[in-house]
One Martini backbone bead per residue (centre of mass of N, CA, C, O) as a GRO file, in nm:
protein
  253
    1MET     BB    1  -3.949 -14.203 -15.025
    2SER     BB    2  -3.822 -14.217 -14.701
    3TRP     BB    3  -3.876 -13.979 -14.407
    4ALA     BB    4  -3.828 -14.103 -14.120
    5PHE     BB    5  -3.537 -14.031 -14.052
    6LEU     BB    6  -3.567 -13.722 -14.068
    7ARG     BB    7  -3.785 -13.701 -13.854
    8ASP     BB    8  -3.621 -13.827 -13.620
    9LEU     BB    9  -3.391 -13.625 -13.628
   10LEU     BB   10  -3.556 -13.367 -13.567
   11SER     BB   11  -3.671 -13.474 -13.297
   12GLY     BB   12  -3.394 -13.509 -13.154
   13VAL     BB   13  -3.288 -13.211 -13.183
   14ASN     BB   14  -3.516 -13.057 -13.030
   15LYS     BB   15  -3.399 -13.109 -12.733
   16TYR     BB   16  -3.117 -12.916 -12.804
   17SER     BB   17  -3.263 -12.661 -12.872
   18THR     BB   18  -3.357 -12.365 -12.924
   19GLY     BB   19  -3.610 -12.162 -12.997
   20ILE     BB   20  -3.512 -12.105 -13.286
   21GLY     BB   21  -3.452 -12.402 -13.359
   22ARG     BB   22  -3.751 -12.494 -13.337
   23ILE     BB   23  -3.852 -12.319 -13.566
   24TRP     BB   24  -3.676 -12.448 -13.785
   25ILE     BB   25  -3.794 -12.732 -13.759
   26ALA     BB   26  -4.087 -12.653 -13.824
   27VAL     BB   27  -4.031 -12.544 -14.108
   28VAL     BB   28  -3.905 -12.799 -14.228
   29PHE     BB   29  -4.141 -12.994 -14.164
   30MET     BB   30  -4.400 -12.827 -14.268
   31PHE     BB   31  -4.285 -12.634 -14.528
   32ARG     BB   32  -4.110 -12.879 -14.667
   33LEU     BB   33  -4.161 -13.180 -14.618
   34LEU     BB   34  -4.474 -13.191 -14.644
   35VAL     BB   35  -4.493 -13.042 -14.916
   36TYR     BB   36  -4.322 -13.238 -15.072
   37VAL     BB   37  -4.486 -13.503 -15.017
   38ALA     BB   38  -4.789 -13.396 -15.075
   39ALA     BB   39  -4.720 -13.217 -15.358
   40ALA     BB   40  -4.449 -13.173 -15.522
   41GLU     BB   41  -4.394 -13.467 -15.609
   42ASN     BB   42  -4.652 -13.486 -15.799
   43ILE     BB   43  -4.592 -13.257 -16.001
   44TRP     BB   44  -4.293 -13.399 -16.089
   45LYS     BB   45  -4.345 -13.701 -16.164
   46HIS     BB   46  -4.411 -13.640 -16.507
   47GLU     BB   47  -4.212 -13.434 -16.651
   48HIS     BB   48  -4.096 -13.599 -16.891
   49ASP     BB   49  -4.365 -13.701 -17.024
   50GLU     BB   50  -4.482 -13.382 -17.041
   51PHE     BB   51  -4.257 -13.323 -17.238
   52GLU     BB   52  -4.296 -13.120 -17.534
   53CYS     BB   53  -4.245 -13.138 -17.887
   54ASN     BB   54  -4.282 -13.020 -18.238
   55ILE     BB   55  -4.130 -13.308 -18.263
   56LYS     BB   56  -4.039 -13.664 -18.367
   57GLN     BB   57  -3.749 -13.683 -18.318
   58PRO     BB   58  -3.531 -13.896 -18.224
   59GLY     BB   59  -3.408 -13.768 -17.908
   60CYS     BB   60  -3.493 -13.466 -17.882
   61GLU     BB   61  -3.649 -13.452 -17.614
   62ASN     BB   62  -3.427 -13.566 -17.431
   63VAL     BB   63  -3.211 -13.350 -17.488
   64CYS     BB   64  -3.380 -13.099 -17.409
   65PHE     BB   65  -3.446 -13.183 -17.121
   66ASP     BB   66  -3.149 -13.209 -17.026
   67HIS     BB   67  -3.077 -12.909 -17.081
   68PHE     BB   68  -3.309 -12.766 -16.898
   69PHE     BB   69  -3.291 -13.042 -16.691
   70PRO     BB   70  -3.020 -13.165 -16.545
   71VAL     BB   71  -3.191 -13.141 -16.276
   72SER     BB   72  -3.426 -13.225 -16.082
   73HIS     BB   73  -3.606 -13.045 -15.873
   74ILE     BB   74  -3.700 -13.270 -15.673
   75ARG     BB   75  -3.415 -13.394 -15.624
   76LEU     BB   76  -3.279 -13.134 -15.525
   77TRP     BB   77  -3.465 -13.095 -15.281
   78ALA     BB   78  -3.402 -13.359 -15.143
   79LEU     BB   79  -3.100 -13.303 -15.110
   80GLN     BB   80  -3.134 -13.044 -14.947
   81LEU     BB   81  -3.283 -13.160 -14.703
   82ILE     BB   82  -3.062 -13.359 -14.622
   83MET     BB   83  -2.815 -13.163 -14.599
   84VAL     BB   84  -2.941 -12.949 -14.389
   85SER     BB   85  -2.991 -13.188 -14.166
   86THR     BB   86  -2.715 -13.332 -14.109
   87PRO     BB   87  -2.561 -13.134 -13.903
   88SER     BB   88  -2.743 -13.225 -13.657
   89LEU     BB   89  -2.580 -13.487 -13.595
   90LEU     BB   90  -2.352 -13.358 -13.432
   91VAL     BB   91  -2.519 -13.307 -13.178
   92VAL     BB   92  -2.612 -13.596 -13.124
   93PHE     BB   93  -2.325 -13.720 -13.105
   94HIS     BB   94  -2.223 -13.544 -12.871
   95VAL     BB   95  -2.432 -13.633 -12.662
   96ALA     BB   96  -2.365 -13.936 -12.682
   97TYR     BB   97  -2.072 -13.902 -12.589
   98ARG     BB   98  -2.136 -13.796 -12.307
   99GLU     BB   99  -2.306 -14.038 -12.210
  100ASN     BB  100  -2.084 -14.257 -12.257
  101ARG     BB  101  -1.875 -14.126 -12.069
  102GLU     BB  102  -2.041 -14.160 -11.809
  103LYS     BB  103  -2.066 -14.469 -11.826
  104HIS     BB  104  -1.762 -14.533 -11.828
  105HIS     BB  105  -1.706 -14.369 -11.545
  106ASN     BB  106  -1.950 -14.386 -11.347
  107GLN     BB  107  -2.029 -14.066 -11.368
  108LYS     BB  108  -2.087 -13.725 -11.315
  109LEU     BB  109  -1.976 -13.485 -11.568
  110TYR     BB  110  -2.262 -13.352 -11.615
  111LYS     BB  111  -2.537 -13.174 -11.557
  112ASN     BB  112  -2.608 -13.167 -11.885
  113PRO     BB  113  -2.554 -13.321 -12.185
  114GLY     BB  114  -2.770 -13.115 -12.350
  115LYS     BB  115  -2.615 -12.870 -12.287
  116ILE     BB  116  -2.519 -12.558 -12.421
  117ASP     BB  117  -2.175 -12.613 -12.376
  118GLY     BB  118  -1.874 -12.580 -12.463
  119GLY     BB  119  -1.831 -12.817 -12.697
  120LEU     BB  120  -2.134 -12.811 -12.782
  121LEU     BB  121  -2.136 -12.521 -12.877
  122CYS     BB  122  -1.938 -12.556 -13.112
  123THR     BB  123  -2.105 -12.772 -13.260
  124TYR     BB  124  -2.359 -12.596 -13.298
  125LEU     BB  125  -2.224 -12.367 -13.460
  126ILE     BB  126  -2.124 -12.545 -13.692
  127SER     BB  127  -2.406 -12.644 -13.781
  128LEU     BB  128  -2.513 -12.362 -13.856
  129ILE     BB  129  -2.301 -12.293 -14.070
  130LEU     BB  130  -2.358 -12.537 -14.254
  131LYS     BB  131  -2.659 -12.484 -14.308
  132THR     BB  132  -2.625 -12.205 -14.431
  133GLY     BB  133  -2.426 -12.281 -14.657
  134LEU     BB  134  -2.611 -12.494 -14.799
  135GLU     BB  135  -2.844 -12.310 -14.866
  136ILE     BB  136  -2.684 -12.116 -15.047
  137VAL     BB  137  -2.574 -12.323 -15.248
  138PHE     BB  138  -2.856 -12.421 -15.353
  139LEU     BB  139  -2.958 -12.148 -15.453
  140VAL     BB  140  -2.731 -12.104 -15.658
  141LEU     BB  141  -2.776 -12.369 -15.812
  142PHE     BB  142  -3.059 -12.310 -15.908
  143TYR     BB  143  -2.995 -12.046 -16.060
  144LYS     BB  144  -2.781 -12.167 -16.258
  145LEU     BB  145  -2.938 -12.412 -16.385
  146TYR     BB  146  -3.228 -12.220 -16.445
  147ASN     BB  147  -3.197 -11.913 -16.489
  148GLY     BB  148  -3.357 -11.892 -16.237
  149PHE     BB  149  -3.681 -11.842 -16.065
  150LYS     BB  150  -3.820 -12.013 -16.326
  151ILE     BB  151  -4.101 -12.120 -16.545
  152PRO     BB  152  -4.130 -12.185 -16.858
  153ARG     BB  153  -4.351 -12.251 -17.119
  154LEU     BB  154  -4.120 -12.191 -17.339
  155VAL     BB  155  -3.872 -12.371 -17.533
  156LYS     BB  156  -3.574 -12.348 -17.724
  157CYS     BB  157  -3.436 -12.600 -17.951
  158ASP     BB  158  -3.089 -12.680 -18.116
  159ILE     BB  159  -3.014 -12.974 -18.054
  160LYS     BB  160  -2.872 -13.245 -18.110
  161PRO     BB  161  -3.095 -13.421 -18.330
  162CYS     BB  162  -3.217 -13.163 -18.404
  163PRO     BB  163  -3.277 -13.012 -18.712
  164ASN     BB  164  -3.396 -12.765 -18.548
  165THR     BB  165  -3.576 -12.525 -18.417
  166VAL     BB  166  -3.762 -12.604 -18.126
  167ASP     BB  167  -4.064 -12.644 -17.955
  168CYS     BB  168  -4.106 -12.652 -17.597
  169TYR     BB  169  -4.321 -12.793 -17.340
  170ILE     BB  170  -4.430 -12.719 -17.018
  171SER     BB  171  -4.584 -12.849 -16.758
  172LYS     BB  172  -4.732 -12.667 -16.525
  173PRO     BB  173  -4.577 -12.381 -16.476
  174THR     BB  174  -4.736 -12.223 -16.258
  175GLU     BB  175  -4.741 -12.436 -16.034
  176LYS     BB  176  -4.433 -12.473 -16.019
  177MET     BB  177  -4.362 -12.174 -15.952
  178ILE     BB  178  -4.508 -12.154 -15.683
  179PHE     BB  179  -4.340 -12.377 -15.541
  180LEU     BB  180  -4.067 -12.250 -15.593
  181TYR     BB  181  -4.114 -11.990 -15.428
  182PHE     BB  182  -4.183 -12.128 -15.163
  183LEU     BB  183  -3.912 -12.285 -15.124
  184VAL     BB  184  -3.728 -12.038 -15.139
  185ALA     BB  185  -3.856 -11.884 -14.900
  186THR     BB  186  -3.798 -12.107 -14.684
  187SER     BB  187  -3.494 -12.102 -14.723
  188CYS     BB  188  -3.456 -11.805 -14.638
  189LEU     BB  189  -3.581 -11.839 -14.357
  190CYS     BB  190  -3.367 -12.043 -14.256
  191ILE     BB  191  -3.127 -11.852 -14.278
  192ILE     BB  192  -3.232 -11.641 -14.078
  193LEU     BB  193  -3.257 -11.835 -13.836
  194ASN     BB  194  -2.960 -11.924 -13.825
  195LEU     BB  195  -2.838 -11.639 -13.788
  196SER     BB  196  -2.996 -11.569 -13.532
  197GLU     BB  197  -2.892 -11.803 -13.357
  198LEU     BB  198  -2.594 -11.740 -13.384
  199SER     BB  199  -2.607 -11.454 -13.262
  200TYR     BB  200  -2.739 -11.529 -12.994
  201LEU     BB  201  -2.517 -11.723 -12.884
  202ILE     BB  202  -2.278 -11.531 -12.900
  203PHE     BB  203  -2.399 -11.308 -12.723
  204LYS     BB  204  -2.468 -11.473 -12.470
  205TYR     BB  205  -2.166 -11.589 -12.417
  206SER     BB  206  -2.027 -11.314 -12.405
  207ILE     BB  207  -2.179 -11.205 -12.159
  208LYS     BB  208  -2.106 -11.436 -11.971
  209CYS     BB  209  -1.797 -11.397 -11.980
  210TYR     BB  210  -1.795 -11.102 -11.888
  211LEU     BB  211  -1.929 -11.149 -11.608
  212LYS     BB  212  -1.717 -11.341 -11.498
  213ARG     BB  213  -1.477 -11.145 -11.514
  214HIS     BB  214  -1.604 -10.922 -11.340
  215VAL     BB  215  -1.636 -11.092 -11.082
  216LYS     BB  216  -1.335 -11.168 -11.053
  217LYS     BB  217  -1.231 -10.878 -11.025
  218GLN     BB  218  -1.393 -10.807 -10.774
  219GLN     BB  219  -1.282 -11.035 -10.597
  220GLY     BB  220  -0.984 -10.951 -10.630
  221SER     BB  221  -1.011 -10.662 -10.510
  222LYS     BB  222  -1.121 -10.751 -10.234
  223SER     BB  223  -0.879 -10.927 -10.153
  224ASP     BB  224  -0.671 -10.698 -10.170
  225CYS     BB  225  -0.802 -10.518  -9.955
  226CYS     BB  226  -0.786 -10.723  -9.726
  227GLU     BB  227  -0.480 -10.758  -9.732
  228SER     BB  228  -0.405 -10.458  -9.682
  229GLU     BB  229  -0.557 -10.432  -9.412
  230LEU     BB  230  -0.402 -10.657  -9.268
  231ILE     BB  231  -0.124 -10.528  -9.296
  232ARG     BB  232  -0.190 -10.269  -9.143
  233TYR     BB  233  -0.274 -10.404  -8.882
  234ASN     BB  234  -0.005 -10.549  -8.826
  235ARG     BB  235   0.168 -10.295  -8.821
  236ALA     BB  236   0.016 -10.150  -8.596
  237ALA     BB  237   0.057 -10.370  -8.386
  238ALA     BB  238   0.365 -10.372  -8.395
  239ALA     BB  239   0.400 -10.070  -8.319
  240GLY     BB  240   0.253 -10.088  -8.044
  241GLN     BB  241   0.441 -10.294  -7.913
  242LEU     BB  242   0.699 -10.127  -7.941
  243HIS     BB  243   0.600  -9.884  -7.774
  244ASN     BB  244   0.540 -10.040  -7.509
  245SER     BB  245   0.827 -10.155  -7.467
  246SER     BB  246   0.974  -9.874  -7.457
  247SER     BB  247   0.804  -9.754  -7.211
  248SER     BB  248   0.888 -10.000  -7.000
  249LEU     BB  249   1.160  -9.895  -6.969
  250PRO     BB  250   1.411  -9.796  -6.771
  251LEU     BB  251   1.548  -9.522  -6.642
  252ASN     BB  252   1.836  -9.341  -6.646
  253MET     BB  253   2.022  -9.189  -6.379
   0.00000   0.00000   0.00000
C-alpha cells in the first residue's frame, strides 16, 4: 500500500494547525505511520500462513483463523489511520474554498485564508470531534473483535469442520502484543491531544469574544457619558442665554 497521499495530506494540514495540532500530526506520522510501514506490516505479513492447528482436517485451520481474527489487525490499523486522517481534509477544502472565492471576486476577502477564525474555526472544531470519535470507535472495535488488547499464544477451536476441540497456535504472540500495546497507546495519546486542542480553541475564542463584548460595553458607556455631558452642557448654555435675555429687558416704571 502506498502512503504518499496520507503523508501529503498531513503535510498540507500542518500549515493550518495550532501547536497542539502539529504535535498530533508528528505523533501520527512518526509513531503510527512510520512504525506501521517499517515494522508492524512485516510482523503480520504471513499471519495466516503461520497460524497452525494440531490437526490437518481440511478447512479447519481456515475456519478457526477466521473465527479468532475476523479482521486482520494490520488491515484494521490501516483503515484506522486512513479514517482518523480523513477529517483533516475538511480544513484543507475550506481553505481552498476561501482562496478560490478570493480569485473569483478578484479581491482580498480574508486577512489570511488559512487563519482559524469564523467558518474555518467551526470546520476545524468539527474535524477534531470527528477524529476523536473515530479513534474511540476503533479502540472499542479492537476490544470487541479480539476480546481485549492481548494476543494469546494458544486458542482452542471447536468449530466445524473441525472434528473436535483442537489447539491452534499463533506465531510471534509476544512481538505482536508489544506492537499492539504501542499502537493502542499512541491512539490514546492522539485522543488526548485532540481533546486538548479542542478545549484550547474553545477557551481561546470564548475569551476573545468576552473581551470584544467587554470593550464594546465600555465604549458604549463612554459614548453615553459623553452624550449626557453634552446634553447637560446644552441645557446649561440654553439656561444661561435665557437668563441673560431676561436680565436685559427694560424695567417697567
